[in-house]
N, C-alpha and C positions, 0 to 999 in steps of 0.2 A: 623705461623709466626716465629717459632723457627729457621727454616732453613734460613730465611731472616736475622735474627740477626747474625747467624754464618757467612753468606756471607758478611754482612756489616763489621763485625769485621775483617775478613780476608782481605778485600779490604783495610781497614784502616791500618792494620799491614803491608801491602805490599806497602804502600805509595800512594794508590789510593785516588782520591779526589771525584769521582762521580760514581754513578751507573745509568744506563738508563734502562728503561723498555718500551716495545712497546706492544700495544694491539689494539683491534678493538674499534670503537666507536658505534657499533651496540647495540641496547637496551639489547640484551641477554648477553652482556659483562658488564652490569652495576655493577655486583658484583665484577668483576675483577678490574674495574676502582675504585670502592669504596675501595677495598683492598689496592691499591697503595696509594690512598689519605690518608687513615687511617694510613698507614705505614710511612707517612712522605714524600712521593714522591710528587713532584710538577708538574702539567701538564705544559709542556713547548712548546708543539706544537701539532697541529692537521693537518692532511693532508686529506681533504675531498675526498671521492671517491677513496682513495688510492688502496684498495683491489678490489673493485667492486662498481657499482652504489649503493649508500646507505650504503656503508661500508668503513668508513674512518679509518685512523690510529691515535691513541693517543700516544704521546711520553711523558714519565714521567722521571724526574730527581731527584735523591736523593744525597744531599751533604753528604760526608763521612768525619768524623773528623779523622785526622791522629792519630795514636797511637804510 
């Protein structure tokens, strides 16, 4: 998570307001989805069957405070 903190700080310093992350909705990506949720990202959209049958896309958003 240390890398994520650095990225969030740099985005805020640069005037950025949001970060987006995309991943799969397949069960074997549960750890990835949990990481984003635990890191403060909010699930903003899912696209069922995006990658393949049974493999949707999860889109997460993190609001970044300006610095």
